[in-house]
C-alpha positions as MATLAB code, in Angstrom:
seq = 'MGNRCQCPAQFEGPECQQNKHSFQGNGYAWFPPMMPCFESHVSLEFITDVADGLLLYSGPLAQLQAWDREDFMAIECKLHKRGIVDKCETGVV';
ca = [
      38.716  -84.608  -43.993;
      36.199  -82.483  -45.915;
      36.612  -79.208  -47.738;
      39.070  -76.706  -46.389;
      39.479  -73.051  -47.331;
      42.731  -71.158  -47.527;
      42.074  -67.874  -45.736;
      43.454  -64.545  -46.977;
      46.017  -62.749  -44.788;
      44.627  -61.473  -41.436;
      41.608  -63.802  -41.655;
      41.481  -66.995  -39.606;
      39.196  -69.679  -38.276;
      36.762  -72.106  -39.872;
      34.884  -69.284  -41.641;
      37.911  -67.079  -42.464;
      36.681  -64.355  -40.129;
      38.744  -61.317  -39.215;
      39.319  -61.858  -35.528;
      42.243  -59.568  -34.715;
      42.437  -55.793  -34.828;
      45.261  -53.603  -33.640;
      45.305  -49.825  -33.332;
      47.956  -47.198  -32.753;
      47.011  -43.949  -31.007;
      43.472  -42.873  -31.900;
      42.680  -45.612  -34.438;
      39.229  -47.153  -34.790;
      37.155  -49.614  -36.807;
      33.751  -48.684  -38.254;
      30.978  -51.298  -38.544;
      27.304  -51.071  -39.540;
      25.081  -50.054  -36.592;
      23.305  -52.620  -34.463;
      19.616  -52.848  -35.274;
      17.431  -51.330  -32.538;
      14.623  -53.380  -31.028;
      16.215  -56.665  -32.078;
      18.100  -59.102  -29.905;
      21.829  -58.684  -30.515;
      24.799  -60.681  -29.298;
      28.314  -59.281  -29.074;
      31.382  -61.282  -28.094;
      34.533  -59.336  -27.349;
      37.988  -60.337  -26.116;
      40.788  -57.838  -25.743;
      44.326  -57.360  -24.491;
      45.552  -53.845  -23.836;
      48.621  -52.079  -22.549;
      46.891  -48.705  -22.111;
      44.854  -47.647  -19.083;
      41.854  -46.063  -20.829;
      39.979  -46.786  -24.025;
      36.581  -47.141  -25.653;
      36.112  -50.706  -26.889;
      32.607  -50.521  -28.350;
      30.116  -47.721  -28.927;
      26.668  -48.006  -30.459;
      24.568  -44.859  -30.586;
      24.248  -41.417  -32.165;
      27.269  -39.997  -33.958;
      26.237  -36.336  -33.896;
      25.992  -34.005  -30.906;
      22.386  -34.018  -29.693;
      20.437  -31.132  -28.262;
      19.896  -31.145  -24.486;
      16.217  -32.077  -24.924;
      16.907  -34.975  -27.324;
      16.802  -38.451  -25.833;
      18.854  -41.094  -27.581;
      19.858  -44.516  -26.308;
      23.440  -45.661  -26.582;
      25.663  -48.447  -25.348;
      29.395  -48.264  -24.664;
      31.963  -50.733  -23.392;
      34.999  -48.975  -22.031;
      38.226  -49.707  -20.181;
      39.237  -47.289  -17.413;
      42.459  -47.957  -15.504;
      42.368  -51.596  -16.663;
      38.859  -52.122  -15.257;
      36.119  -53.144  -17.651;
      32.818  -51.330  -17.567;
      29.532  -51.183  -19.407;
      27.716  -47.902  -19.795;
      24.117  -48.398  -20.845;
      21.628  -45.613  -21.424;
      18.748  -47.801  -22.569;
      15.622  -47.726  -20.451;
      14.502  -51.197  -21.471;
      16.157  -54.398  -22.551;
      18.901  -56.644  -21.303;
      22.557  -55.675  -21.125;
];
């Protein structure tokens, strides 16, 4: 049957990946930023019992000046409706 790994707690799947996160209140997870100008793929599944929430944000972390232009991408849930907010002028979303 081949080699088989025993995954640590909270890690599952054939590569022992962490595939479940749960948050209370204003919790969040921090990951390295996506590389600009490279093709990226994101797969996301979620179940929620709250009406509003930010599921993914990639962009600047500091408040920008009005004249600064910075691209960002956000995936949010508003009243149980999914939405993608994209402020990139080029590329595929």
